[in-house]
N, C-alpha and C positions, 0 to 999 in steps of 0.2 A: 343743945348745950355746948358742943364743941364749937359750932359756928359763933355762938355768942362770946365765948372765951377768946377766939381768935379776933373777932371784932374788937373786943375791949383791949386786948393786947397790941393790935395793930394801930388803933385809933390813938391810944396812949403813946406809943412809940412815935407815931407821925407827928402828934402834937408837940412832943418834946423835941424831936430832931428837926422839925421845920419851924420851931418858934422864931428863929431869927428872920427866916423868910415871911412868915405870917406878919410879924411886926413891920417889916419893910414894906409890905403890900398895903397894910393898914394906914401907914404914914403916906404912902404914894396916893392911895385913894383920897385921903383927906386934902392932899395938896392938889390933886387934879380937879376937884369940883367941890363946892360947899355941901356940906352934909356928913353923916356919920360914915365910918368906914365899912360897918356892917348893915345888911339889910335883913331883916328877920321876915321871911316869907310865910304866909299861912299856907300849910300843905296837908295833902291827905296822907294819913299814915296807915298803920296796921289796923284792920277791921273799920276802915274810913274815919278814923278819928283825926281831928285836925290837930297839928302841932306846929310850932314855930321853927323854921329851918333858917339857920345862918348862911349868908352868902357874902362875899365881898361885894360892896355896892358897885354896880356897873352902869347904872342909869341915874339920870339927874334926879334930884328930889322932886317930888310931886308927880312922878310918872304914874300913869294909870296902872292898877294892879291887876293886870291881865298878862297871858302869855305874850311874849315879845312878837310872835307871828301875827297876833291879832291887832296890834297897834297899826295905825294907817301909815305912819311914817316912823319905823322903829329907829332909824338913824338920828333922827332929831332928839331922841331921848338918851341914846347910849353915849357915855362919856368918852373922851379920847383913850384914856387908860382902860376903860371898860371893854372896848373892842378887843384889845390884847388879852385882857384877863379872861374873856369869854372864848377866844380862839384857843388859848393855852389850857383852858379849864382851871387856871389858878383861882378863879372866883369860887370855885367848889370846895376849896380846902377847908374852910370853917366847918364844913359839914362833918368833919371828924369829931367835933364836939357833939353832934346829934347821934353819931355812932356810939361814942363813949356813954351818953345818957340813956341809950336804948331806944331813941325814937327812930333810928335808922340802923342799917347794916351797911358793911362795905359793898355788898353785892345784893341786888335785889331790883324790882321795878323802880324807876325813877319816880319820886313822889310827885303826883299831879297837883296843880294849884287848886285851891279850894273851889274855884268856879269852872273846872274842866269837867262839867258833869257827864259828858259823852264818854270820856275816857274811864271815869270812875265807874260808871254803869257797866261798861263792857269787861273791865277788870273784876268787878263784884260778881257778874254773871259767870266769870270763868274761874271763880275762887281765889284769884290773885290777891284780893284784899287780905287774906290770912297772913301774907308775908310782910315782914318789915320792909319799907322802901329802902332802896339803896343809893349809895353815892354814884355807883355805876350799875349797869345791868346788861342783860342779853339784848334787850331792845336798843339800848343805848349804843352798843357796839356794832349794832347792825342797821345803822341809819340815822341814830340821833334826832336831829330837828328835822329830817327829811321824811320821817315816817308819819303817816296819817293815824290817828287814834285807833281805828281797827287793826291796823298792823302792829302797832305798839302792843295793843292788849293780847294779840296773838303770840307775839314774841315773849311777853311776860308769862303767858299760860305755859308756854314751851319751857321757859325757865322754871317755873313751878314743878312741871313733871320731871325735869332733868337734874335739878339742883343737887349739889354735893360739893365737897371740898375741892376736888380736882377741877370740876367745872368752874367754880368760883375763882380759882387760881388763874385759869385760861382767861376768864372775862377780865380780871384784873390786869393781866400782862397785855391783853390786846388794848385795854383802855389806856394804859401808860403809852403805847405806840401811838394809838389814835389822837390823844391829848397832845402829844408833841408835834403832831402834824396839822391840828386843827380841823381834821376832817369831819364832816357832817354838821359844822356849825354854820347857821345861816347869818346870824346877827351877832 
């Protein structure tokens, strides 16, 4: 209950305070390449329910709907601005909307793509599917794109066992530092 209240207040404050930045990024995305500013990705949420998660669009329209690392040539699909948005994690800011609506939390396991069956199965076996997915999480700050699915699931299970307000604050602070450096982002 306290975690959800914190999520709502933080997401609302973030959306209000960051609204000029969000608007500027949306305009920049539209100017950078044809297509919408937001990409609504089908993701696996709490109890493996599929939900639509918004991100600023970082790929050209028509890109295959798979994890970037599964593309034969990811650089051919990523827009020039998209590269910067990914490295800085600014593409993730619209997810504050999903936190506000209850599909996500600020901290939790990163939501898997609907077709990442291996990761979903490992998380389900560990009971991690009971958590709301997060904008950031324990696995996210311990390797991000560099972690294979079994290690992500192990870190997510560790978060499930250790979760709490102070642990969440630690993850948020480490995320802010990591996002400013672009550490762990492959594409």
